[in-house]
C-alpha positions in Angstrom: 108.4 72.5 50.8 110.5 69.5 51.8 114.2 70.3 51.2 116.3 67.4 49.7 119.7 66.5 51.1 122.5 66.0 48.6 126.3 65.7 48.5 128.2 67.8 46.0 131.8 67.1 44.8 133.9 68.0 41.8 135.6 64.9 40.4 137.4 66.4 37.4 140.1 68.6 39.0 143.6 68.1 37.7 145.5 71.0 39.2 144.1 70.3 42.6 144.1 67.2 44.7 143.3 66.2 48.3 146.1 63.8 48.9 145.3 62.7 52.4 143.5 63.9 55.6 143.3 63.0 59.3 144.2 64.1 62.8 142.6 67.5 62.2 144.7 68.2 59.1 144.4 68.0 55.3 147.2 67.5 52.8 146.5 69.2 49.5 148.2 69.8 46.1 147.6 73.2 44.5 149.3 73.0 41.1 152.9 71.9 41.7 153.0 72.6 45.5 151.7 70.6 48.4 150.4 72.2 51.6 149.2 71.1 55.1 146.3 73.0 56.5 144.0 72.6 59.6 140.7 70.8 59.0 138.5 70.2 62.0 136.3 67.8 60.0 139.2 65.3 59.5 138.6 63.3 62.6 140.0 60.0 61.3 143.6 58.8 61.1 145.9 59.7 58.2 146.6 56.9 55.7 149.8 58.2 54.1 153.2 59.0 55.6 156.0 60.2 53.3 153.7 62.6 51.4 153.2 64.6 54.6 156.9 64.9 55.1 157.3 66.3 51.6 154.9 69.2 52.0 156.2 72.5 50.8 154.5 74.5 53.6 152.5 73.9 56.8 150.0 76.5 58.1 150.5 77.0 61.9 147.3 78.4 63.4 147.0 80.6 66.4 144.0 81.0 68.8 142.7 84.0 66.9 140.1 83.7 64.1 141.9 82.7 60.9 145.2 83.7 62.6 148.5 82.0 62.1 151.4 81.8 59.7 152.9 79.6 57.0 156.0 77.5 57.9 157.8 77.0 54.6 159.8 73.8 54.3 160.7 74.3 50.6 160.7 77.2 48.2 157.3 78.3 46.9 156.7 80.9 44.3 155.0 84.1 45.4 152.2 83.2 43.1 151.4 80.7 40.4 148.6 79.8 38.0 146.0 77.0 38.2 143.4 75.8 35.8 139.9 74.4 36.2 138.2 72.6 33.2 134.8 74.2 33.4 132.2 72.1 31.4 130.9 73.7 28.2 134.0 75.9 28.0 136.8 75.5 25.6 139.5 77.0 27.8 138.0 76.6 31.3 139.1 79.0 34.0 142.7 80.0 34.6 143.6 81.9 37.8 146.4 82.8 40.1 146.9 81.4 43.6 149.2 82.2 46.5 149.6 81.6 50.2 147.8 84.3 52.3 148.0 85.1 56.0 144.5 83.6 56.6 145.5 80.0 55.5 143.7 80.3 52.2 145.2 80.3 48.7 142.7 82.2 46.6 140.4 79.3 45.7 138.0 77.0 47.5 138.1 73.8 45.5 134.9 72.4 47.0 132.7 75.1 45.4 133.7 74.0 41.9 130.5 71.9 41.9 128.5 75.1 42.1 130.5 76.5 39.1 129.5 73.5 37.0 125.9 73.6 38.0 125.5 77.3 37.6 127.3 77.3 34.2 124.9 74.6 33.0 121.8 76.7 34.1 123.2 79.8 32.4 123.8 77.9 29.2 120.2 76.7 29.1 118.7 80.2 29.6 116.7 81.6 26.7 118.3 85.1 27.1 121.4 86.5 28.8 120.9 85.9 32.6 121.8 88.5 35.2 123.8 87.0 38.1 124.8 88.7 41.3 127.9 87.3 43.2 128.1 88.6 46.8 131.3 88.2 48.8 132.8 87.4 45.4 136.4 87.0 46.6 138.8 86.2 43.8 136.0 86.0 41.2 136.0 82.4 40.1 132.2 82.0 40.4 131.7 85.3 38.6 134.0 84.0 35.8 132.2 80.7 35.6 128.9 82.5 35.1 130.4 84.9 32.6 132.1 82.2 30.6 128.7 80.5 30.2 127.1 83.7 28.9 125.8 85.6 32.0 125.9 89.3 32.7 127.6 89.4 36.1 127.7 91.9 39.0 130.6 91.0 41.4 130.5 92.5 44.9 133.2 92.3 47.5 134.3 94.6 50.4 138.0 94.1 49.7 139.7 96.1 47.0 142.6 93.6 47.0 140.2 90.7 46.3 138.4 92.6 43.5 141.8 93.4 41.9 142.8 89.7 42.2 139.5 88.8 40.5 140.1 91.2 37.6 143.5 89.6 37.1 141.8 86.2 37.0 139.4 87.5 34.4 142.3 88.4 32.1 144.2 85.1 32.8 141.0 83.2 31.8 140.7 85.2 28.5 137.4 86.7 29.6 138.3 90.3 29.4 135.5 91.1 27.0 132.7 89.5 29.1 130.2 91.8 30.9 131.3 91.8 34.5 130.7 94.8 36.9 133.4 94.9 39.6 132.1 96.6 42.8 133.9 97.3 46.1 131.1 97.6 48.6 129.4 96.1 51.7 127.2 93.3 50.4 124.1 94.2 52.5 124.2 97.9 51.5 124.5 97.0 47.8 121.6 94.6 48.0 119.4 97.1 49.8 120.2 99.7 47.1 119.4 97.4 44.3 116.1 96.4 45.9 115.1 100.1 46.1 115.8 100.4 42.4 113.6 97.5 41.7 116.4 95.5 40.1 115.9 91.8 39.6 118.4 89.0 39.0 118.2 85.5 37.5 120.7 84.1 40.0 122.4 85.1 43.3 125.6 83.6 44.7 126.0 84.0 48.4 129.4 82.9 49.8 129.7 84.9 53.1 132.6 84.6 55.6 132.0 83.7 59.2 133.3 87.2 60.2 134.3 90.2 58.1 134.4 94.0 57.7 133.0 96.2 55.0 135.0 99.0 53.3 133.8 101.5 55.8 134.3 99.3 58.8 130.9 97.6 58.7 130.9 94.4 60.9 129.7 91.1 59.5 128.9 88.2 61.8 127.3 85.3 60.0 124.9 84.1 62.7 123.7 87.6 63.4 123.4 89.0 59.8 122.8 86.1 57.4 119.0 86.0 57.9 118.6 89.7 57.2 120.8 89.5 54.1 118.9 86.5 52.7 115.6 88.3 53.3 117.0 91.3 51.4 118.1 89.0 48.5 114.5 87.8 48.2 113.6 91.3 46.9 116.0 90.8 44.0 114.4 87.5 42.8 111.1 86.7 41.2 109.3 83.6 39.9 111.4 83.8 36.7 114.7 83.6 38.6 116.8 80.4 38.3 118.9 80.0 41.4 120.3 81.2 44.7 123.4 79.4 46.1 124.3 79.9 49.8 127.5 78.4 51.1 128.7 78.6 54.7 132.1 77.6 56.2 133.5 76.9 59.6 130.3 77.3 61.7 128.5 75.0 64.1 125.4 74.9 61.9 123.6 72.3 59.9 122.7 72.6 56.3 119.1 71.9 57.5 119.3 75.4 59.2 120.2 77.0 55.9 117.5 75.1 54.1 114.9 76.2 56.7 116.0 79.8 56.3 115.6 79.7 52.5 112.3 77.8 52.8 110.9 80.6 55.0 112.2 83.5 52.9 111.4 82.1 49.5 108.1 80.3 50.4 106.1 82.1 47.8 108.4 81.3 44.9 108.3 78.2 42.7 111.1 75.7 42.6 112.8 73.4 45.1 115.4 73.7 47.9 118.4 71.4 48.1 120.9 71.4 50.9 123.9 69.3 52.1 127.6 69.1 52.3 130.3 70.3 49.9 133.2 67.8 49.9 136.5 66.9 48.3 137.5 63.3 47.8 141.0 62.0 48.6 143.1 60.7 45.7 143.4 57.0 45.2 141.2 54.0 45.3 138.5 54.2 48.0 139.4 57.8 48.7 137.5 59.3 51.7 135.2 62.3 51.3 136.2 65.3 53.4 133.3 67.7 54.1 134.5 71.3 54.1 131.3 73.4 53.9 127.5 73.3 54.0 125.2 74.8 51.4 121.6 75.3 50.4 
């Protein structure tokens, strides 16, 4: 199999915008608030000036992994709502965001392209697809799949994240959709499902670089990703529709991810695509800022 390289972006955000980037930073608008966050991929010079000075908060990192604190320049609500206009959906997704100690705000805008693509695949299915979302975080991929008609199993090791995801389900008006919310270590859950002989139509893999399970299980992406992908192979068959794998903040090429999938899924039909997830700066000739890789 010869994996194809592609670039994915989501052009129809309204509540989110990348205003500018450069000098190792990115200037973003989440709803009505503007934030400055570190971004190693932004190696060029900034093009704006006054907008940076008007940011509501700046994240100040420390030397620790994801460590740091927010330096608030203006008042910011403890939490606020945002909206994403998911294709094929009347109301789209509505969800809450907030500043967190780890520089994130509860949504990764670059993966919205996956939501669009997955929702389209689910809509085209002949029957109700079963989708597994591992490291599901605040549930937006789960909600995108459920809104399109999928039966979803959402797995995350953090009770707080799963609670947040369930709040987003209610905000989006999807309280009646079939979503199972499970607090568990992703690898343990996959292994148990494989022993039961359970199959899924689609798997979403969005692992962190480092994390801990609910019982202290340690996750290191470079060490544990190959084993987890191999276990996920047991949940898919030749009738399955997709597996999305997204990786952030690592010194790794999307070619490596594609090679891993090519090896593990060699005896299944279909094709492998890999590349960058990116967000585009506002304005004419806006630059593309790559923020993650996928396969």
